[in-house]
VOGU-3710 file (C-alpha; in Angstrom, 3 decimals, decimal comma):
1> rvipeasagt> 30,883/-91,442/94,525  29,359/-88,020/94,910  25,596/-88,449/95,254  23,848/-85,082/95,728  20,398/-86,472/96,572  19,911/-88,606/99,690  17,152/-90,624/98,053  19,478/-91,492/95,167  22,128/-92,608/97,645  19,727/-94,936/99,397
11> qalltgeidf> 18,619/-96,384/96,071  22,246/-96,970/95,077  22,771/-98,802/98,356  19,714/-100,989/97,768  20,834/-101,955/94,267  24,387/-102,699/95,367  25,996/-99,864/93,404  27,621/-98,608/96,625  28,658/-100,398/99,815  27,518/-97,993/102,532
21> fglsfaeapd> 25,489/-94,830/102,944  24,108/-92,658/105,748  20,373/-93,249/106,147  17,737/-90,713/107,122  15,555/-91,013/110,212  12,552/-91,582/107,960  14,128/-94,315/105,823  15,872/-96,417/108,457  12,841/-98,163/110,035  11,743/-99,525/106,645
31> lvdnpdlnvv> 15,207/-100,898/105,895  16,012/-102,610/109,191  14,629/-105,960/108,036  16,160/-105,854/104,556  18,210/-109,097/104,284  20,816/-107,432/102,058  21,585/-104,604/104,468  23,007/-103,968/107,901  21,348/-100,931/109,502  23,379/-99,639/112,441
41> pydttsvnwf> 22,419/-96,596/114,541  25,193/-95,067/116,630  25,582/-92,269/119,158  27,079/-88,950/118,082  27,912/-85,486/119,358  24,852/-84,088/117,525  22,109/-81,981/119,070  18,942/-80,411/117,689  18,141/-77,100/119,369  16,433/-73,740/119,139
51> sanqdpskte> 18,333/-70,491/119,357  16,239/-67,710/120,913  17,633/-64,208/120,357  18,320/-62,682/123,777  19,534/-59,303/122,491  16,989/-56,851/123,964  17,718/-54,333/121,213  16,226/-56,843/118,728  13,482/-58,440/120,824  12,640/-58,639/124,519
61> lfvdpkvrqa> 10,549/-61,793/124,203  13,296/-64,162/125,326  15,289/-62,044/127,786  13,671/-63,513/130,913  15,023/-67,003/131,734  11,565/-67,965/133,040  10,189/-67,583/129,523  12,880/-69,811/128,046  12,321/-72,365/130,806  8,581/-72,317/130,136
71> mmyaldrell> 9,166/-72,967/126,452  11,203/-76,049/127,322  8,599/-77,429/129,742  5,922/-76,955/127,069  7,610/-79,394/124,666  7,255/-83,162/124,903  10,785/-83,907/123,760  10,425/-87,644/124,288  7,560/-87,488/121,784  9,804/-85,553/119,394
81> aeqvyngyai> 12,527/-88,170/119,703  10,117/-91,016/119,091  7,880/-89,637/116,355  10,040/-87,150/114,443  13,352/-88,981/114,797  11,772/-92,462/114,831  13,483/-93,346/118,096  16,985/-92,492/116,831  17,301/-89,685/119,377  16,811/-89,057/123,089
91> qangtqpvls> 15,585/-86,112/125,117  18,515/-83,765/125,677  19,087/-83,267/129,396  21,837/-80,703/129,822  24,041/-79,350/127,051  26,700/-82,070/126,876  25,947/-84,537/124,043  26,048/-88,285/124,492  29,655/-88,815/123,390  31,065/-85,881/125,354
101> vayrpdqint> 33,512/-86,701/128,149  31,250/-84,521/130,330  27,950/-86,237/129,497  26,467/-86,815/132,951  22,654/-86,685/132,697  22,352/-87,872/136,303  24,171/-84,717/137,484  21,937/-82,197/135,694  20,261/-79,783/138,110  17,156/-79,069/136,025
111> vynydpeman> 15,485/-81,619/133,778  12,782/-80,107/131,583  10,389/-83,007/131,387  7,100/-82,266/129,658  5,037/-80,176/132,097  2,624/-77,677/130,489  1,265/-76,704/133,904  4,749/-75,585/134,969  5,165/-73,826/131,627  1,982/-71,815/132,171
121> qlmdeagwid> 2,995/-70,978/135,724  6,386/-69,654/134,612  4,817/-67,541/131,858  2,448/-66,051/134,443  5,362/-65,327/136,781  7,211/-63,616/133,920  4,242/-61,286/133,490  2,957/-62,625/130,190  -0,847/-62,841/130,483  -3,586/-63,385/127,898
131> edgdgirekd> -5,595/-60,318/128,867  -7,911/-60,113/125,845  -8,735/-63,812/125,623  -7,440/-64,350/122,077  -5,155/-67,209/123,154  -1,933/-65,190/122,871  -0,192/-63,804/125,922  0,837/-60,168/126,044  2,890/-57,875/128,240  3,022/-54,076/128,165
141> gvkfefeclf> 0,900/-54,138/125,026  3,230/-56,529/123,164  1,920/-59,878/121,924  4,114/-62,932/122,457  4,450/-63,853/118,799  7,516/-64,325/116,634  9,017/-65,977/113,577  11,099/-69,156/113,846  13,492/-69,891/110,987  14,375/-73,405/109,881
151> aegvatyeqq> 16,199/-74,839/106,876  13,889/-75,651/104,002  13,816/-79,151/102,576  14,693/-80,938/105,845  12,049/-83,593/106,456  12,507/-83,777/110,230  12,072/-80,010/110,600  8,941/-80,064/108,448  7,443/-82,381/111,080  9,074/-80,837/114,122
161> lpymqqawae> 8,227/-77,176/113,637  4,438/-77,623/113,374  4,545/-79,655/116,587  6,531/-76,920/118,370  4,086/-74,338/117,054  1,144/-76,297/118,459  2,807/-77,017/121,815  3,697/-73,378/122,365  0,251/-72,210/121,230  -1,180/-74,259/124,097
171> iginmlptav> 0,653/-72,006/126,583  -0,248/-68,772/124,783  2,771/-68,330/122,506  2,286/-67,696/118,790  5,244/-69,013/116,767  5,306/-68,739/112,977  7,516/-71,452/111,401  9,378/-70,039/108,411  11,344/-72,233/106,014  14,320/-70,470/104,428
181> pftalldgtd> 17,496/-71,542/102,600  20,144/-72,561/105,126  22,382/-69,685/104,012  19,584/-67,219/104,810  19,143/-68,804/108,233  22,860/-68,344/108,941  22,743/-64,756/107,704  20,002/-64,010/110,200  21,621/-65,709/113,179  25,069/-64,274/112,381
191> tgeydmavyg> 23,831/-60,679/112,120  21,310/-61,028/114,957  18,432/-59,995/112,696  16,100/-62,809/113,704  13,808/-63,933/116,536  14,413/-67,679/116,749  15,988/-70,416/114,654  15,999/-74,213/114,856  18,958/-76,181/113,624  21,480/-78,894/114,402
201> fqwsidggql> 25,004/-78,753/115,715  27,881/-81,141/116,317  30,429/-80,786/119,106  33,796/-82,370/119,610  33,921/-84,965/122,380  36,101/-82,843/124,708  33,144/-81,078/126,370  34,327/-77,487/125,947  31,398/-75,218/125,018  32,757/-71,730/125,631
211> dmfgcdflpp> 32,534/-70,882/121,938  28,783/-71,560/122,092  27,852/-69,770/125,316  30,696/-67,319/126,048  29,936/-63,592/126,121  32,707/-62,840/123,604  31,769/-65,564/121,143  29,032/-63,942/119,104  29,229/-64,741/115,382  31,597/-64,696/113,559
221> qgfnsmrycn> 33,963/-65,198/116,547  31,897/-68,144/117,778  28,499/-69,798/117,748  26,671/-67,738/120,386  23,839/-66,767/118,058  21,575/-66,418/121,131  23,566/-63,387/122,366  23,576/-65,048/125,800  25,991/-63,729/128,416  26,766/-64,858/131,973
231> peydelasaa> 30,172/-63,834/133,398  30,008/-66,659/135,963  29,777/-69,174/133,136  32,618/-67,509/131,240  34,911/-67,650/134,249  34,218/-71,319/134,920  34,351/-72,452/131,285  37,575/-70,525/130,714  39,151/-72,123/133,773  38,125/-75,567/132,515
241> ekeldpdarv> 40,043/-74,931/129,292  43,233/-74,508/131,331  42,672/-77,367/133,774  45,119/-80,229/133,183  43,576/-82,757/135,573  40,988/-84,653/133,464  38,627/-85,461/136,341  38,715/-81,932/137,719  38,095/-80,553/134,236  35,029/-82,768/133,747
251> dmlieasniv> 33,629/-81,595/137,089  34,055/-77,976/135,977  32,415/-78,665/132,631  29,421/-80,276/134,343  29,053/-77,264/136,634  29,306/-74,910/133,658  26,753/-76,942/131,731  24,349/-76,664/134,648  24,596/-72,871/134,547  23,550/-72,599/130,912
261> ndevaagylv> 21,005/-75,393/131,226  19,329/-73,807/134,274  18,972/-70,541/132,344  18,132/-72,260/129,031  20,791/-70,284/127,228  19,836/-72,441/124,251  16,886/-74,786/123,871  18,562/-78,179/123,592  15,829/-80,512/122,341  17,228/-83,935/121,456
271> frqeiagsrt> 20,582/-85,648/121,134  20,531/-87,394/117,761  22,016/-90,616/116,559  23,164/-91,227/113,015  22,295/-94,357/111,046  24,646/-96,255/108,784  23,362/-98,572/106,104  25,767/-101,050/104,524  25,605/-104,096/102,287  25,975/-107,424/104,071
281> tlhnylpngy> 28,841/-108,125/101,657  30,869/-105,358/103,347  32,847/-106,677/106,302  34,544/-105,055/109,312  32,441/-101,935/108,797  31,852/-100,609/112,315  30,519/-97,034/112,144  30,581/-94,910/115,273  30,793/-91,319/116,422  34,262/-90,937/114,945
291> shlwgisfyw> 32,696/-91,166/111,444  32,113/-93,740/108,739  35,745/-93,781/107,670  37,753/-94,236/110,869  38,405/-97,940/110,167  38,479/-97,882/106,378  41,819/-99,698/106,234  40,090/-102,726/107,810  37,010/-102,876/105,542  36,757/-105,503/102,860
301> tevq> 34,005/-106,469/100,479  33,091/-109,679/98,722  33,625/-109,744/94,967  30,268/-109,226/93,256
//
């Protein structure tokens, strides 16, 4: 069945009109103890992140890696995972999502744990100082303030963006959250006519991320909406694509991931789970990162 509204899908699941449905982060905790349902969270290749425009012809706010690092240290991403995603997410350390063959959080060079003192120090080092005492840093007469686009109607973003605004305000950065239709968000990031955007992304499990961070992969050729470019990364990530030894390839991907993570090419916030809800009358339904439907030939349901 095609069910346009998520709330209608959940209601159909509760009444037994359908056998399974993807649950939202907000709904799942209230349904865990429902005796008629199985609620199963599972790991994915999904990430929530912010894309900061690093094209100096558009804005120079995010060109310095120290600024991007400071913005990461200023965010309590464990708090985000717990309160916005209701525990169905974890702090993203590195750029390789949980199901990637190159997910090695213990081999990440820089972990951006919540540290506002470090964030303030890095902003000072980058030359952004609140000289007039209004709470907003400035440099060469330019205030550190910008607009951050996010897709309207997404409940998690409506919670997340005000928190990010507050956290960055505490280190002297003025961010204006702006809800827009998703198509308008993509128009801005594709053309480069934007300051920052927050959205989600899903990778494949193979670990290759050249089309996200490569110099030649600006939209529409790829997903490098940040306009980030590091030839060292390109060389390593390109070599990994040609490496036939699986272990050697993973090592190269980890090294490449450390390059973009150290420079905060993109602000990876949390790695998200998804949550499947199914009727207890549906059997052999084992959702995982391969999708809801991978084992559909094995599902069976009791006659109602």
